[in-house]
All heavy atoms as TSV, in Angstrom:
chain	resi	resn	atom	element	x	y	z
A	1	MET	N	N	-168.925	42.959	4.772
A	1	MET	CA	C	-167.851	43.585	4.037
A	1	MET	C	C	-168.155	45.076	3.881
A	1	MET	O	O	-169.272	45.445	3.543
A	1	MET	CB	C	-167.729	42.953	2.653
A	1	MET	CG	C	-166.477	42.157	2.465
A	1	MET	SD	S	-166.155	41.648	0.762
A	1	MET	CE	C	-167.317	40.346	0.546
A	2	PRO	N	N	-167.167	45.916	4.080
A	2	PRO	CA	C	-167.370	47.363	3.933
A	2	PRO	C	C	-167.427	47.783	2.464
A	2	PRO	O	O	-166.911	47.108	1.580
A	2	PRO	CB	C	-166.148	47.972	4.616
A	2	PRO	CG	C	-165.132	46.898	4.670
A	2	PRO	CD	C	-165.852	45.591	4.620
A	3	ILE	N	N	-168.053	48.922	2.232
A	3	ILE	CA	C	-168.115	49.515	0.901
A	3	ILE	C	C	-167.082	50.634	0.851
A	3	ILE	O	O	-167.078	51.516	1.704
A	3	ILE	CB	C	-169.516	50.074	0.600
A	3	ILE	CG1	C	-170.536	48.945	0.613
A	3	ILE	CG2	C	-169.523	50.809	-0.739
A	3	ILE	CD1	C	-171.973	49.421	0.476
A	4	TYR	N	N	-166.201	50.573	-0.132
A	4	TYR	CA	C	-165.174	51.592	-0.306
A	4	TYR	C	C	-165.464	52.393	-1.563
A	4	TYR	O	O	-166.061	51.904	-2.520
A	4	TYR	CB	C	-163.781	50.948	-0.431
A	4	TYR	CG	C	-163.315	50.302	0.846
A	4	TYR	CD1	C	-163.413	48.931	1.020
A	4	TYR	CD2	C	-162.788	51.063	1.874
A	4	TYR	CE1	C	-162.987	48.334	2.190
A	4	TYR	CE2	C	-162.351	50.480	3.043
A	4	TYR	CZ	C	-162.461	49.114	3.205
A	4	TYR	OH	O	-162.038	48.523	4.366
A	5	GLU	N	N	-165.008	53.636	-1.563
A	5	GLU	CA	C	-165.169	54.522	-2.712
A	5	GLU	C	C	-163.837	54.572	-3.449
A	5	GLU	O	O	-162.785	54.720	-2.833
A	5	GLU	CB	C	-165.582	55.911	-2.231
A	5	GLU	CG	C	-165.970	56.851	-3.318
A	5	GLU	CD	C	-166.515	58.163	-2.779
A	5	GLU	OE1	O	-166.209	58.543	-1.640
A	5	GLU	OE2	O	-167.242	58.820	-3.526
A	6	PHE	N	N	-163.891	54.435	-4.761
A	6	PHE	CA	C	-162.693	54.426	-5.593
A	6	PHE	C	C	-162.776	55.511	-6.660
A	6	PHE	O	O	-163.861	55.968	-7.015
A	6	PHE	CB	C	-162.530	53.066	-6.291
A	6	PHE	CG	C	-162.240	51.936	-5.350
A	6	PHE	CD1	C	-163.261	51.227	-4.762
A	6	PHE	CD2	C	-160.929	51.590	-5.059
A	6	PHE	CE1	C	-162.995	50.176	-3.888
A	6	PHE	CE2	C	-160.645	50.544	-4.191
A	6	PHE	CZ	C	-161.692	49.838	-3.606
A	7	HIS	N	N	-161.617	55.887	-7.190
A	7	HIS	CA	C	-161.533	56.864	-8.279
A	7	HIS	C	C	-160.686	56.260	-9.392
A	7	HIS	O	O	-159.656	55.642	-9.142
A	7	HIS	CB	C	-160.881	58.163	-7.787
A	7	HIS	CG	C	-160.747	59.174	-8.874
A	7	HIS	ND1	N	-159.579	59.338	-9.581
A	7	HIS	CD2	C	-161.621	60.051	-9.391
A	7	HIS	CE1	C	-159.748	60.289	-10.475
A	7	HIS	NE2	N	-160.978	60.737	-10.388
A	8	CYS	N	N	-161.139	56.443	-10.629
A	8	CYS	CA	C	-160.396	55.952	-11.788
A	8	CYS	C	C	-159.566	57.096	-12.367
A	8	CYS	O	O	-160.109	58.147	-12.717
A	8	CYS	CB	C	-161.366	55.412	-12.848
A	8	CYS	SG	S	-160.521	54.856	-14.353
A	9	ASP	N	N	-158.262	56.881	-12.473
A	9	ASP	CA	C	-157.375	57.898	-13.042
A	9	ASP	C	C	-157.502	57.976	-14.558
A	9	ASP	O	O	-157.162	58.991	-15.159
A	9	ASP	CB	C	-155.918	57.604	-12.668
A	9	ASP	CG	C	-155.663	57.779	-11.179
A	9	ASP	OD1	O	-156.371	58.570	-10.540
A	9	ASP	OD2	O	-154.743	57.110	-10.663
A	10	GLU	N	N	-157.982	56.916	-15.174
A	10	GLU	CA	C	-158.102	56.862	-16.635
A	10	GLU	C	C	-159.286	57.698	-17.140
A	10	GLU	O	O	-159.144	58.499	-18.050
A	10	GLU	CB	C	-158.257	55.411	-17.079
A	10	GLU	CG	C	-158.152	55.192	-18.563
A	10	GLU	CD	C	-156.729	55.347	-19.085
A	10	GLU	OE1	O	-155.767	55.112	-18.338
A	10	GLU	OE2	O	-156.595	55.710	-20.259
A	11	CYS	N	N	-160.486	57.488	-16.553
A	11	CYS	CA	C	-161.689	58.179	-17.059
A	11	CYS	C	C	-162.289	59.160	-16.057
A	11	CYS	O	O	-163.341	59.736	-16.310
A	11	CYS	CB	C	-162.747	57.163	-17.498
A	11	CYS	SG	S	-163.532	56.273	-16.133
A	12	ASP	N	N	-161.664	59.322	-14.890
A	12	ASP	CA	C	-162.088	60.262	-13.855
A	12	ASP	C	C	-163.420	59.876	-13.196
A	12	ASP	O	O	-164.081	60.708	-12.606
A	12	ASP	CB	C	-162.153	61.689	-14.410
A	12	ASP	CG	C	-161.991	62.731	-13.316
A	12	ASP	OD1	O	-161.256	62.464	-12.352
A	12	ASP	OD2	O	-162.618	63.799	-13.426
A	13	ALA	N	N	-163.812	58.604	-13.306
A	13	ALA	CA	C	-165.055	58.136	-12.683
A	13	ALA	C	C	-164.829	57.872	-11.196
A	13	ALA	O	O	-163.730	57.524	-10.770
A	13	ALA	CB	C	-165.536	56.857	-13.359
A	14	THR	N	N	-165.867	58.062	-10.406
A	14	THR	CA	C	-165.873	57.704	-8.998
A	14	THR	C	C	-166.925	56.626	-8.817
A	14	THR	O	O	-168.032	56.747	-9.336
A	14	THR	CB	C	-166.199	58.932	-8.123
A	14	THR	OG1	O	-165.173	59.913	-8.304
A	14	THR	CG2	C	-166.273	58.563	-6.663
A	15	PHE	N	N	-166.584	55.563	-8.094
A	15	PHE	CA	C	-167.521	54.463	-7.915
A	15	PHE	C	C	-167.287	53.792	-6.567
A	15	PHE	O	O	-166.262	53.992	-5.927
A	15	PHE	CB	C	-167.373	53.438	-9.050
A	15	PHE	CG	C	-165.992	52.833	-9.178
A	15	PHE	CD1	C	-165.709	51.610	-8.607
A	15	PHE	CD2	C	-164.991	53.493	-9.878
A	15	PHE	CE1	C	-164.443	51.052	-8.726
A	15	PHE	CE2	C	-163.734	52.948	-10.011
A	15	PHE	CZ	C	-163.447	51.720	-9.424
A	16	GLU	N	N	-168.296	53.044	-6.122
A	16	GLU	CA	C	-168.213	52.321	-4.865
A	16	GLU	C	C	-168.127	50.835	-5.150
A	16	GLU	O	O	-168.680	50.353	-6.142
A	16	GLU	CB	C	-169.445	52.593	-4.007
A	16	GLU	CG	C	-169.549	54.022	-3.550
A	16	GLU	CD	C	-170.806	54.278	-2.751
A	16	GLU	OE1	O	-171.751	53.451	-2.796
A	16	GLU	OE2	O	-170.860	55.306	-2.078
A	17	GLN	N	N	-167.435	50.116	-4.272
A	17	GLN	CA	C	-167.342	48.672	-4.425
A	17	GLN	C	C	-167.215	48.035	-3.046
A	17	GLN	O	O	-166.481	48.522	-2.196
A	17	GLN	CB	C	-166.137	48.300	-5.282
A	17	GLN	CG	C	-166.039	46.814	-5.514
A	17	GLN	CD	C	-165.086	46.488	-6.626
A	17	GLN	OE1	O	-165.002	47.208	-7.617
A	17	GLN	NE2	N	-164.362	45.400	-6.484
A	18	MET	N	N	-167.929	46.933	-2.849
A	18	MET	CA	C	-167.827	46.175	-1.621
A	18	MET	C	C	-166.561	45.331	-1.710
A	18	MET	O	O	-166.391	44.538	-2.635
A	18	MET	CB	C	-169.058	45.286	-1.446
A	18	MET	CG	C	-169.200	44.738	-0.057
A	18	MET	SD	S	-170.701	43.751	0.178
A	18	MET	CE	C	-171.963	44.917	-0.239
A	19	THR	N	N	-165.652	45.546	-0.773
A	19	THR	CA	C	-164.347	44.897	-0.804
A	19	THR	C	C	-163.952	44.499	0.612
A	19	THR	O	O	-164.199	45.252	1.547
A	19	THR	CB	C	-163.283	45.866	-1.366
A	19	THR	OG1	O	-163.713	46.345	-2.632
A	19	THR	CG2	C	-161.939	45.217	-1.521
A	20	SER	N	N	-163.335	43.352	0.763
A	20	SER	CA	C	-162.887	42.938	2.096
A	20	SER	C	C	-161.815	43.895	2.599
A	20	SER	O	O	-161.109	44.533	1.799
A	20	SER	CB	C	-162.339	41.511	2.056
A	20	SER	OG	O	-161.133	41.478	1.341
A	21	MET	N	N	-161.690	43.995	3.910
A	21	MET	CA	C	-160.697	44.909	4.480
A	21	MET	C	C	-159.283	44.518	4.069
A	21	MET	O	O	-158.437	45.377	3.865
A	21	MET	CB	C	-160.837	44.959	5.992
A	21	MET	CG	C	-162.111	45.657	6.422
A	21	MET	SD	S	-162.306	45.761	8.200
A	21	MET	CE	C	-161.092	46.997	8.585
A	22	SER	N	N	-159.021	43.231	3.907
A	22	SER	CA	C	-157.685	42.792	3.527
A	22	SER	C	C	-157.353	43.150	2.075
A	22	SER	O	O	-156.193	43.248	1.708
A	22	SER	CB	C	-157.533	41.283	3.739
A	22	SER	OG	O	-158.425	40.579	2.904
A	23	GLN	N	N	-158.372	43.377	1.238
A	23	GLN	CA	C	-158.169	43.712	-0.176
A	23	GLN	C	C	-158.460	45.174	-0.489
A	23	GLN	O	O	-158.515	45.563	-1.648
A	23	GLN	CB	C	-159.074	42.830	-1.047
A	23	GLN	CG	C	-158.701	41.366	-1.005
A	23	GLN	CD	C	-157.343	41.131	-1.639
A	23	GLN	OE1	O	-157.066	41.617	-2.725
A	23	GLN	NE2	N	-156.491	40.400	-0.952
A	24	ARG	N	N	-158.643	46.007	0.543
A	24	ARG	CA	C	-159.084	47.393	0.329
A	24	ARG	C	C	-158.111	48.247	-0.481
A	24	ARG	O	O	-158.505	49.213	-1.103
A	24	ARG	CB	C	-159.386	48.065	1.662
A	24	ARG	CG	C	-158.165	48.291	2.510
A	24	ARG	CD	C	-158.498	48.975	3.810
A	24	ARG	NE	N	-157.311	49.065	4.612
A	24	ARG	CZ	C	-157.203	48.584	5.835
A	24	ARG	NH1	N	-158.217	48.006	6.402
A	24	ARG	NH2	N	-156.084	48.697	6.491
A	25	ASP	N	N	-156.828	47.907	-0.480
A	25	ASP	CA	C	-155.847	48.699	-1.226
A	25	ASP	C	C	-155.479	48.073	-2.570
A	25	ASP	O	O	-154.647	48.613	-3.297
A	25	ASP	CB	C	-154.595	48.913	-0.384
A	25	ASP	CG	C	-154.869	49.810	0.817
A	25	ASP	OD1	O	-155.664	50.764	0.675
A	25	ASP	OD2	O	-154.305	49.566	1.899
A	26	ALA	N	N	-156.118	46.948	-2.904
A	26	ALA	CA	C	-155.850	46.300	-4.188
A	26	ALA	C	C	-156.464	47.125	-5.318
A	26	ALA	O	O	-157.458	47.820	-5.131
A	26	ALA	CB	C	-156.444	44.893	-4.196
A	27	LYS	N	N	-155.859	47.081	-6.480
A	27	LYS	CA	C	-156.405	47.773	-7.644
A	27	LYS	C	C	-157.679	47.064	-8.093
A	27	LYS	O	O	-157.690	45.838	-8.211
A	27	LYS	CB	C	-155.401	47.812	-8.794
A	27	LYS	CG	C	-154.151	48.608	-8.484
A	27	LYS	CD	C	-154.469	50.080	-8.329
A	27	LYS	CE	C	-153.205	50.881	-8.080
A	27	LYS	NZ	N	-153.474	52.272	-7.856
A	28	VAL	N	N	-158.749	47.819	-8.284
A	28	VAL	CA	C	-160.009	47.250	-8.742
A	28	VAL	C	C	-160.325	47.779	-10.137
A	28	VAL	O	O	-159.850	48.841	-10.535
A	28	VAL	CB	C	-161.172	47.565	-7.766
A	28	VAL	CG1	C	-160.914	46.940	-6.421
A	28	VAL	CG2	C	-161.384	49.050	-7.636
A	29	LYS	N	N	-161.113	47.054	-10.871
A	29	LYS	CA	C	-161.464	47.418	-12.243
A	29	LYS	C	C	-162.570	48.471	-12.240
A	29	LYS	O	O	-163.590	48.320	-11.572
A	29	LYS	CB	C	-161.941	46.163	-12.970
A	29	LYS	CG	C	-162.190	46.337	-14.431
A	29	LYS	CD	C	-162.490	44.969	-15.021
A	29	LYS	CE	C	-163.337	45.100	-16.250
A	29	LYS	NZ	N	-163.678	43.804	-16.818
A	30	CYS	N	N	-162.365	49.538	-12.999
A	30	CYS	CA	C	-163.362	50.604	-13.129
A	30	CYS	C	C	-164.559	50.067	-13.913
A	30	CYS	O	O	-164.390	49.537	-15.014
A	30	CYS	CB	C	-162.753	51.794	-13.858
A	30	CYS	SG	S	-163.941	53.113	-14.228
A	31	PRO	N	N	-165.770	50.218	-13.370
A	31	PRO	CA	C	-166.944	49.737	-14.095
A	31	PRO	C	C	-167.264	50.569	-15.341
A	31	PRO	O	O	-167.944	50.091	-16.247
A	31	PRO	CB	C	-168.076	49.834	-13.063
A	31	PRO	CG	C	-167.615	50.840	-12.080
A	31	PRO	CD	C	-166.118	50.764	-12.064
A	32	ALA	N	N	-166.755	51.787	-15.421
A	32	ALA	CA	C	-167.048	52.662	-16.561
A	32	ALA	C	C	-166.158	52.363	-17.766
A	32	ALA	O	O	-166.637	52.292	-18.894
A	32	ALA	CB	C	-166.903	54.126	-16.156
A	33	CYS	N	N	-164.844	52.189	-17.528
A	33	CYS	CA	C	-163.934	52.025	-18.669
A	33	CYS	C	C	-163.119	50.734	-18.629
A	33	CYS	O	O	-162.431	50.418	-19.590
A	33	CYS	CB	C	-162.994	53.226	-18.764
A	33	CYS	SG	S	-161.737	53.280	-17.462
A	34	GLY	N	N	-163.149	50.006	-17.511
A	34	GLY	CA	C	-162.421	48.752	-17.408
A	34	GLY	C	C	-160.972	48.888	-16.983
A	34	GLY	O	O	-160.273	47.894	-16.832
A	35	SER	N	N	-160.503	50.102	-16.775
A	35	SER	CA	C	-159.113	50.329	-16.376
A	35	SER	C	C	-158.875	49.864	-14.943
A	35	SER	O	O	-159.776	49.869	-14.117
A	35	SER	CB	C	-158.796	51.824	-16.480
A	35	SER	OG	O	-157.519	52.095	-15.939
A	36	LYS	N	N	-157.634	49.491	-14.655
A	36	LYS	CA	C	-157.254	49.162	-13.284
A	36	LYS	C	C	-156.399	50.278	-12.684
A	36	LYS	O	O	-155.755	50.092	-11.664
A	36	LYS	CB	C	-156.521	47.828	-13.236
A	36	LYS	CG	C	-157.454	46.645	-13.364
A	36	LYS	CD	C	-156.847	45.419	-12.764
A	36	LYS	CE	C	-157.903	44.337	-12.624
A	36	LYS	NZ	N	-157.405	43.203	-11.882
A	37	LYS	N	N	-156.408	51.447	-13.328
A	37	LYS	CA	C	-155.709	52.614	-12.795
A	37	LYS	C	C	-156.646	53.308	-11.806
A	37	LYS	O	O	-157.137	54.410	-12.036
A	37	LYS	CB	C	-155.307	53.571	-13.914
A	37	LYS	CG	C	-154.258	53.001	-14.837
A	37	LYS	CD	C	-153.879	53.991	-15.911
A	37	LYS	CE	C	-152.851	53.400	-16.854
A	37	LYS	NZ	N	-152.507	54.346	-17.917
A	38	THR	N	N	-156.912	52.622	-10.704
A	38	THR	CA	C	-157.865	53.105	-9.713
A	38	THR	C	C	-157.204	53.202	-8.348
A	38	THR	O	O	-156.169	52.585	-8.101
A	38	THR	CB	C	-159.075	52.158	-9.603
A	38	THR	OG1	O	-158.616	50.864	-9.226
A	38	THR	CG2	C	-159.835	52.067	-10.915
A	39	GLY	N	N	-157.803	53.970	-7.482
A	39	GLY	CA	C	-157.315	54.104	-6.115
A	39	GLY	C	C	-158.466	54.379	-5.180
A	39	GLY	O	O	-159.484	54.951	-5.567
A	40	ARG	N	N	-158.311	53.949	-3.944
A	40	ARG	CA	C	-159.342	54.160	-2.937
A	40	ARG	C	C	-159.328	55.611	-2.493
A	40	ARG	O	O	-158.270	56.196	-2.281
A	40	ARG	CB	C	-159.091	53.232	-1.747
A	40	ARG	CG	C	-160.214	53.199	-0.761
A	40	ARG	CD	C	-160.059	52.051	0.221
A	40	ARG	NE	N	-158.744	51.919	0.784
A	40	ARG	CZ	C	-158.392	52.382	1.987
A	40	ARG	NH1	N	-159.265	52.991	2.748
A	40	ARG	NH2	N	-157.170	52.215	2.423
A	41	LYS	N	N	-160.511	56.205	-2.374
A	41	LYS	CA	C	-160.651	57.598	-1.946
A	41	LYS	C	C	-160.885	57.651	-0.443
A	41	LYS	O	O	-161.388	56.710	0.149
A	41	LYS	CB	C	-161.846	58.255	-2.638
A	41	LYS	CG	C	-161.653	58.492	-4.115
A	41	LYS	CD	C	-162.859	59.134	-4.738
A	41	LYS	CE	C	-163.140	60.485	-4.136
A	41	LYS	NZ	N	-164.210	61.205	-4.792
A	42	LEU	N	N	-160.563	58.774	0.146
A	42	LEU	CA	C	-160.883	59.027	1.537
A	42	LEU	C	C	-162.337	59.463	1.602
A	42	LEU	O	O	-162.716	60.455	0.983
A	42	LEU	CB	C	-159.974	60.118	2.108
A	42	LEU	CG	C	-160.254	60.520	3.539
A	42	LEU	CD1	C	-160.019	59.331	4.479
A	42	LEU	CD2	C	-159.364	61.672	3.932
A	43	SER	N	N	-163.158	58.712	2.300
A	43	SER	CA	C	-164.572	59.046	2.425
A	43	SER	C	C	-164.815	59.749	3.745
A	43	SER	O	O	-164.221	59.411	4.763
A	43	SER	CB	C	-165.428	57.781	2.357
A	43	SER	OG	O	-165.273	57.163	1.106
A	44	VAL	N	N	-165.709	60.720	3.724
A	44	VAL	CA	C	-166.062	61.475	4.916
A	44	VAL	C	C	-167.269	60.819	5.563
A	44	VAL	O	O	-168.243	60.510	4.904
A	44	VAL	CB	C	-166.386	62.942	4.552
A	44	VAL	CG1	C	-166.779	63.713	5.785
A	44	VAL	CG2	C	-165.193	63.582	3.881
A	45	VAL	N	N	-167.180	60.606	6.863
A	45	VAL	CA	C	-168.275	60.011	7.613
A	45	VAL	C	C	-168.795	61.043	8.600
A	45	VAL	O	O	-168.020	61.694	9.291
A	45	VAL	CB	C	-167.803	58.752	8.378
A	45	VAL	CG1	C	-168.926	58.173	9.206
A	45	VAL	CG2	C	-167.251	57.731	7.413
A	46	ALA	N	N	-170.108	61.202	8.658
A	46	ALA	CA	C	-170.716	62.153	9.590
A	46	ALA	C	C	-171.404	61.392	10.709
A	46	ALA	O	O	-172.097	60.414	10.476
A	46	ALA	CB	C	-171.725	63.022	8.863
A	47	VAL	N	N	-171.207	61.868	11.927
A	47	VAL	CA	C	-171.870	61.272	13.076
A	47	VAL	C	C	-172.632	62.382	13.762
A	47	VAL	O	O	-172.053	63.391	14.157
A	47	VAL	CB	C	-170.836	60.637	14.038
A	47	VAL	CG1	C	-171.530	60.064	15.248
A	47	VAL	CG2	C	-170.017	59.591	13.318
A	48	GLY	N	N	-173.936	62.216	13.873
A	48	GLY	CA	C	-174.766	63.231	14.517
A	48	GLY	C	C	-175.127	62.824	15.926
A	48	GLY	O	O	-175.028	61.666	16.317
A	49	THR	N	N	-175.531	63.808	16.706
A	49	THR	CA	C	-176.003	63.538	18.062
A	49	THR	C	C	-177.387	64.121	18.212
A	49	THR	O	O	-177.817	64.971	17.427
A	49	THR	CB	C	-175.071	64.178	19.108
A	49	THR	OG1	O	-175.081	65.597	18.930
A	49	THR	CG2	C	-173.644	63.659	18.971
A	50	ALA	N	N	-178.107	63.702	19.225
A	50	ALA	CA	C	-179.464	64.183	19.455
A	50	ALA	C	C	-179.483	65.688	19.703
A	50	ALA	O	O	-180.445	66.362	19.382
A	50	ALA	CB	C	-180.096	63.438	20.631
A	51	GLY	N	N	-178.411	66.238	20.243
A	51	GLY	CA	C	-178.365	67.659	20.559
A	51	GLY	C	C	-177.894	68.533	19.410
A	51	GLY	O	O	-177.874	69.738	19.519
A	52	ALA	N	N	-177.511	67.943	18.289
A	52	ALA	CA	C	-177.000	68.727	17.161
A	52	ALA	C	C	-178.134	69.474	16.489
A	52	ALA	O	O	-179.250	68.998	16.406
A	52	ALA	CB	C	-176.318	67.809	16.149
A	53	SER	N	N	-177.830	70.650	15.987
A	53	SER	CA	C	-178.850	71.422	15.279
A	53	SER	C	C	-179.136	70.794	13.932
A	53	SER	O	O	-178.315	70.079	13.382
A	53	SER	CB	C	-178.374	72.869	15.096
A	53	SER	OG	O	-177.320	72.900	14.163
A	54	ALA	N	N	-180.302	71.056	13.376
A	54	ALA	CA	C	-180.704	70.472	12.100
A	54	ALA	C	C	-179.736	70.861	10.990
A	54	ALA	O	O	-179.401	70.054	10.136
A	54	ALA	CB	C	-182.124	70.894	11.732
A	55	GLY	N	N	-179.259	72.084	10.989
A	55	GLY	CA	C	-178.337	72.535	9.948
A	55	GLY	C	C	-177.009	71.811	9.997
A	55	GLY	O	O	-176.471	71.395	8.997
A	56	ALA	N	N	-176.490	71.625	11.203
A	56	ALA	CA	C	-175.217	70.938	11.345
A	56	ALA	C	C	-175.348	69.465	10.984
A	56	ALA	O	O	-174.475	68.891	10.354
A	56	ALA	CB	C	-174.692	71.094	12.769
A	57	ALA	N	N	-176.459	68.857	11.371
A	57	ALA	CA	C	-176.647	67.443	11.083
A	57	ALA	C	C	-176.817	67.197	9.591
A	57	ALA	O	O	-176.330	66.228	9.052
A	57	ALA	CB	C	-177.859	66.906	11.838
A	58	SER	N	N	-177.506	68.103	8.895
A	58	SER	CA	C	-177.725	67.898	7.470
A	58	SER	C	C	-176.475	68.171	6.656
A	58	SER	O	O	-176.328	67.658	5.567
A	58	SER	CB	C	-178.884	68.779	6.973
A	58	SER	OG	O	-178.526	70.137	7.060
A	59	ALA	N	N	-175.567	68.983	7.171
A	59	ALA	CA	C	-174.332	69.270	6.445
A	59	ALA	C	C	-173.477	68.021	6.331
A	59	ALA	O	O	-172.835	67.779	5.333
A	59	ALA	CB	C	-173.557	70.394	7.129
A	60	GLY	N	N	-173.438	67.214	7.388
A	60	GLY	CA	C	-172.768	65.924	7.343
A	60	GLY	C	C	-171.276	65.970	7.091
A	60	GLY	O	O	-170.697	64.983	6.708
A	61	GLY	N	N	-170.642	67.116	7.263
A	61	GLY	CA	C	-169.223	67.191	7.039
A	61	GLY	C	C	-168.847	67.035	5.574
A	61	GLY	O	O	-167.725	66.733	5.235
A	62	HIS	N	N	-169.786	67.219	4.688
A	62	HIS	CA	C	-169.573	67.034	3.259
A	62	HIS	C	C	-168.860	68.255	2.684
A	62	HIS	O	O	-169.322	69.366	2.829
A	62	HIS	CB	C	-170.931	66.834	2.581
A	62	HIS	CG	C	-170.834	66.413	1.163
A	62	HIS	ND1	N	-170.464	65.140	0.797
A	62	HIS	CD2	C	-171.039	67.093	0.032
A	62	HIS	CE1	C	-170.470	65.069	-0.514
A	62	HIS	NE2	N	-170.806	66.228	-1.004
A	63	THR	N	N	-167.724	68.041	2.045
A	63	THR	CA	C	-166.940	69.136	1.486
A	63	THR	C	C	-166.793	68.945	-0.015
A	63	THR	O	O	-166.484	67.859	-0.468
A	63	THR	CB	C	-165.542	69.181	2.129
A	63	THR	OG1	O	-165.700	69.245	3.533
A	63	THR	CG2	C	-164.766	70.364	1.641
A	64	HIS	N	N	-167.022	69.998	-0.755
A	64	HIS	CA	C	-166.891	69.939	-2.207
A	64	HIS	C	C	-165.575	70.573	-2.635
A	64	HIS	O	O	-165.139	71.545	-2.056
A	64	HIS	CB	C	-168.017	70.734	-2.884
A	64	HIS	CG	C	-169.330	70.049	-2.822
A	64	HIS	ND1	N	-169.703	69.086	-3.701
A	64	HIS	CD2	C	-170.352	70.175	-1.952
A	64	HIS	CE1	C	-170.903	68.669	-3.399
A	64	HIS	NE2	N	-171.319	69.297	-2.339
A	65	SER	N	N	-164.972	70.003	-3.649
A	65	SER	CA	C	-163.867	70.683	-4.305
A	65	SER	C	C	-164.429	71.211	-5.610
A	65	SER	O	O	-164.804	72.350	-5.723
A	65	SER	CB	C	-162.681	69.747	-4.512
A	65	SER	OG	O	-163.091	68.576	-5.175
A	66	SER	N	N	-164.573	70.361	-6.601
A	66	SER	CA	C	-165.248	70.780	-7.824
A	66	SER	C	C	-166.498	69.955	-8.043
A	66	SER	O	O	-167.435	70.404	-8.663
A	66	SER	CB	C	-164.316	70.641	-9.027
A	66	SER	OG	O	-163.951	69.287	-9.192
A	67	MET	N	N	-166.518	68.726	-7.524
A	67	MET	CA	C	-167.693	67.868	-7.657
A	67	MET	C	C	-167.888	67.078	-6.373
A	67	MET	O	O	-166.948	66.788	-5.666
A	67	MET	CB	C	-167.518	66.886	-8.814
A	67	MET	CG	C	-167.588	67.534	-10.168
A	67	MET	SD	S	-167.396	66.350	-11.502
A	67	MET	CE	C	-168.821	65.333	-11.303
A	68	CYS	N	N	-169.103	66.731	-6.094
A	68	CYS	CA	C	-169.436	65.891	-4.948
A	68	CYS	C	C	-168.978	64.470	-5.234
A	68	CYS	O	O	-168.833	64.064	-6.374
A	68	CYS	CB	C	-170.953	65.942	-4.757
A	68	CYS	SG	S	-171.585	64.678	-3.678
A	69	GLY	N	N	-168.770	63.665	-4.234
A	69	GLY	CA	C	-168.393	62.269	-4.410
A	69	GLY	C	C	-169.416	61.457	-5.164
A	69	GLY	O	O	-169.142	60.382	-5.667
A	70	CYS	N	N	-170.645	61.985	-5.271
A	70	CYS	CA	C	-171.690	61.253	-5.986
A	70	CYS	C	C	-171.532	61.398	-7.500
A	70	CYS	O	O	-172.185	60.709	-8.263
A	70	CYS	CB	C	-173.083	61.731	-5.570
A	70	CYS	SG	S	-173.506	63.382	-6.138
A	71	GLY	N	N	-170.674	62.295	-7.943
A	71	GLY	CA	C	-170.422	62.470	-9.362
A	71	GLY	C	C	-171.295	63.504	-10.033
A	71	GLY	O	O	-171.160	63.758	-11.216
A	72	LYS	N	N	-172.229	64.092	-9.288
A	72	LYS	CA	C	-173.098	65.117	-9.872
A	72	LYS	C	C	-172.456	66.493	-9.689
A	72	LYS	O	O	-171.674	66.697	-8.776
A	72	LYS	CB	C	-174.456	65.102	-9.184
A	72	LYS	CG	C	-175.212	63.794	-9.430
A	72	LYS	CD	C	-176.548	63.839	-8.727
A	72	LYS	CE	C	-177.284	62.527	-8.928
A	72	LYS	NZ	N	-178.540	62.499	-8.186
A	73	PRO	N	N	-172.792	67.456	-10.536
A	73	PRO	CA	C	-172.233	68.799	-10.412
A	73	PRO	C	C	-172.595	69.434	-9.071
A	73	PRO	O	O	-173.625	69.127	-8.491
A	73	PRO	CB	C	-172.866	69.573	-11.553
A	73	PRO	CG	C	-173.323	68.549	-12.523
A	73	PRO	CD	C	-173.650	67.335	-11.712
A	74	ARG	N	N	-171.721	70.293	-8.588
A	74	ARG	CA	C	-171.938	70.989	-7.332
A	74	ARG	C	C	-173.308	71.663	-7.314
A	74	ARG	O	O	-173.697	72.331	-8.262
A	74	ARG	CB	C	-170.839	72.044	-7.136
A	74	ARG	CG	C	-170.956	72.744	-5.824
A	74	ARG	CD	C	-169.853	73.788	-5.676
A	74	ARG	NE	N	-170.048	74.463	-4.420
A	74	ARG	CZ	C	-169.117	74.672	-3.534
A	74	ARG	NH1	N	-167.902	74.290	-3.771
A	74	ARG	NH2	N	-169.381	75.281	-2.407
A	75	GLY	N	N	-174.041	71.451	-6.223
A	75	GLY	CA	C	-175.350	72.064	-6.061
A	75	GLY	C	C	-176.515	71.198	-6.497
A	75	GLY	O	O	-177.661	71.526	-6.277
A	76	SER	N	N	-176.246	70.033	-7.106
A	76	SER	CA	C	-177.350	69.225	-7.621
A	76	SER	C	C	-177.595	67.949	-6.835
A	76	SER	O	O	-178.531	67.226	-7.124
A	76	SER	CB	C	-177.105	68.883	-9.085
A	76	SER	OG	O	-175.976	68.048	-9.200
A	77	CYS	N	N	-176.777	67.649	-5.833
A	77	CYS	CA	C	-176.944	66.375	-5.132
A	77	CYS	C	C	-177.673	66.496	-3.810
A	77	CYS	O	O	-178.001	65.503	-3.209
A	77	CYS	CB	C	-175.603	65.700	-4.901
A	77	CYS	SG	S	-174.638	66.472	-3.590
A	78	GLY	N	N	-177.896	67.689	-3.310
A	78	GLY	CA	C	-178.575	67.860	-2.035
A	78	GLY	C	C	-177.648	67.769	-0.844
A	78	GLY	O	O	-178.073	67.925	0.285
A	79	MET	N	N	-176.359	67.503	-1.072
A	79	MET	CA	C	-175.408	67.419	0.036
A	79	MET	C	C	-174.635	68.728	0.205
A	79	MET	O	O	-173.737	68.811	0.999
A	79	MET	CB	C	-174.438	66.262	-0.180
A	79	MET	CG	C	-175.129	64.918	-0.124
A	79	MET	SD	S	-173.984	63.548	-0.062
A	79	MET	CE	C	-173.381	63.705	1.607
A	80	ASN	N	N	-174.976	69.730	-0.578
A	80	ASN	CA	C	-174.265	71.006	-0.456
A	80	ASN	C	C	-175.236	72.133	-0.334
A	80	ASN	O	O	-176.401	72.017	-0.424
A	80	ASN	CB	C	-173.317	71.230	-1.615
A	80	ASN	CG	C	-173.983	70.950	-2.959
A	80	ASN	OD1	O	-175.134	70.527	-3.040
A	80	ASN	ND2	N	-173.247	71.157	-4.002
């Protein structure tokens, strides 16, 4: 079963949950506040090659808006 990333509209939490592909768009319960006002987020996947430079491979296509998907403040997760 794949792991999907979800966002809670009620408490602004981001969390991951293992969910079947057939249930991926179903509303899931937020582990932080219990709300079902949640939605699946678009996750970025990075694919590296043997010829890629170390800098490009470590960047991983990770883009920040105000916070990383890990929930930590920008600059503290090692992905930026």
